[in-house]
C-alpha positions in Angstrom: 0.0 21.9 -21.5 1.6 20.9 -24.8 -0.3 20.3 -27.9 0.3 16.7 -27.7 -0.7 16.4 -24.0 -4.3 15.6 -23.2 -6.6 16.0 -19.9 -9.7 13.9 -19.3 -12.1 14.0 -16.4 -12.5 10.6 -14.9 -14.9 11.2 -12.1 -16.0 14.0 -9.7 -12.7 15.9 -8.9 -10.3 13.2 -10.5 -8.8 14.0 -13.8 -6.1 12.2 -15.8 -3.4 14.0 -17.7 -1.7 12.0 -20.5 1.8 13.2 -21.0 4.5 11.7 -23.4 7.9 12.1 -24.7 9.7 12.0 -21.5 12.8 9.9 -20.7 12.8 10.2 -17.0 10.7 11.0 -13.9 12.7 14.2 -13.4 11.5 15.4 -16.9 8.0 15.0 -15.8 8.7 17.2 -12.7 9.3 20.1 -15.2 5.6 19.9 -16.1 4.2 19.1 -12.9 5.9 21.5 -10.5 4.3 24.5 -12.5 1.1 22.7 -12.7 0.8 22.5 -8.8 1.6 26.0 -8.7 -1.1 27.2 -11.0 -3.6 25.1 -9.6 -2.7 26.4 -6.0 -3.4 30.0 -7.2 -6.5 31.6 -5.7 -9.7 32.1 -8.0 -12.2 34.9 -7.6 -15.6 33.7 -8.2 -18.4 36.0 -7.4 -16.4 38.2 -4.9 -15.2 34.9 -3.0 -11.7 33.6 -3.2 -11.3 29.9 -3.7 -8.4 27.9 -3.4 -7.8 24.5 -5.1 -5.6 21.8 -3.9 -4.0 19.1 -6.1 -2.9 15.5 -5.1 -1.2 14.4 -8.4 -0.4 10.8 -8.8 1.8 9.6 -11.5 2.3 6.3 -13.2 4.6 5.6 -16.1 3.9 3.4 -19.2 5.2 1.1 -20.0 7.4 0.9 -16.7 4.6 0.4 -14.3 2.2 -1.7 -16.3 1.2 -3.0 -19.6 -2.6 -2.1 -19.6 -4.8 0.7 -18.7 -6.7 -1.0 -15.8 -3.4 -1.7 -13.9 -2.2 1.9 -14.8 -5.2 3.3 -13.3 -5.0 1.2 -10.2 -1.3 2.0 -9.7 -2.3 5.8 -10.1 -5.1 5.4 -7.6 -2.6 4.0 -5.0 -0.3 7.0 -5.7 -3.2 9.5 -5.4 -4.0 8.4 -1.7 -0.3 8.4 -1.0 -0.1 11.9 -2.2 -3.2 12.6 -0.3 -1.9 11.1 2.9 1.4 13.3 2.8 -0.6 16.6 2.4 -2.2 18.5 -0.5 -0.4 20.4 -3.5 2.0 17.7 -4.4 2.8 14.7 -6.5 4.1 11.3 -6.1 5.1 8.7 -8.6 3.7 5.1 -8.2 6.3 3.0 -6.7 6.2 -0.5 -8.2 8.3 -2.2 -5.4 6.2 -0.8 -2.8 3.1 -2.0 -4.6 4.6 -5.5 -4.7 5.3 -5.4 -1.0 1.9 -4.2 -0.2 0.3 -7.0 -2.4 2.4 -9.6 -0.8 1.4 -8.6 2.6 -2.1 -8.4 1.9 -1.9 -11.9 0.4 -0.3 -13.2 3.5 -2.9 -11.6 5.8 -5.5 -13.2 3.7 -3.7 -16.6 4.2 -3.4 -16.0 7.9 -7.1 -15.5 8.2 -7.7 -18.5 6.3 -5.3 -20.4 8.5 -7.5 -19.5 11.5 -10.7 -20.5 9.7 -9.1 -23.7 8.3 -7.9 -24.8 11.6 -4.2 -24.8 10.4 -2.9 -23.1 13.6 -1.6 -25.8 16.1 -0.9 -25.3 19.7 2.5 -27.0 21.1 3.0 -27.0 24.9 6.8 -26.8 26.0 7.6 -27.7 29.5 9.7 -25.3 31.8 12.1 -27.1 33.7 14.1 -26.2 37.0 17.2 -27.8 36.0 18.5 -27.4 39.7 15.4 -29.1 41.3 15.0 -31.5 38.0 11.3 -30.8 38.0 8.7 -29.2 35.7 7.6 -25.8 36.9 5.1 -24.8 34.2 4.5 -24.9 30.6 4.4 -22.4 27.7 2.2 -22.4 24.6 3.5 -21.9 21.3 1.5 -21.5 18.2 2.7 -22.9 14.9 1.1 -22.7 11.6 0.7 -25.9 9.5 0.8 -24.2 6.3 -0.4 -26.3 3.2 2.4 -25.6 1.0 5.2 -24.5 3.3 4.9 -27.0 5.9 5.0 -26.1 9.8 5.9 -22.5 10.3 7.3 -21.0 13.5 5.5 -18.1 15.0 8.3 -15.9 13.9 7.2 -16.4 10.3 3.6 -15.0 10.8 3.0 -13.4 14.0 5.0 -10.2 13.4 2.6 -9.7 10.1 -0.3 -9.8 12.2 0.6 -7.1 14.7 -2.2 -4.4 14.6 -4.4 -6.2 12.2 -7.9 -7.6 12.4 -6.5 -11.1 12.0 -4.6 -10.7 15.2 -7.8 -9.4 17.0 -9.3 -12.7 16.0 -6.4 -14.7 17.6 -6.7 -12.6 20.8 
């Protein structure tokens, strides 16, 4: 660690490392790569060998946020992604991925509200045998009467619901 850096314990096994003076994420790697190596070295404690793994998350100020709470939230997102990809690694917070995730979450909430608010409308469309000139069946098509966006086709919301609790509510 440099003299200008600081480390603080956030909770349990979570620590915050404050680094400054870098121009790019690549410059952070020059500090983080050796840190991961050092933390991964075995420790001897009363004749037992212990190993520590680290999932390091990185968020950059001012690029990723303008306030401490948002930076911590961003760091938390990056930490869980680092843990999912395996221990002893670091990941940078990705603002565009976060925006997409927040938009998806908002759309899922709106879809759930659409079910609760009876905004889904069933349309029946006849199936016609054109040779015999007769109706042979019907198919149902759900559309969303969105309060701001108007009548939405299933293509605008059904793919978003795949594999979610909202889809289970529709089934």
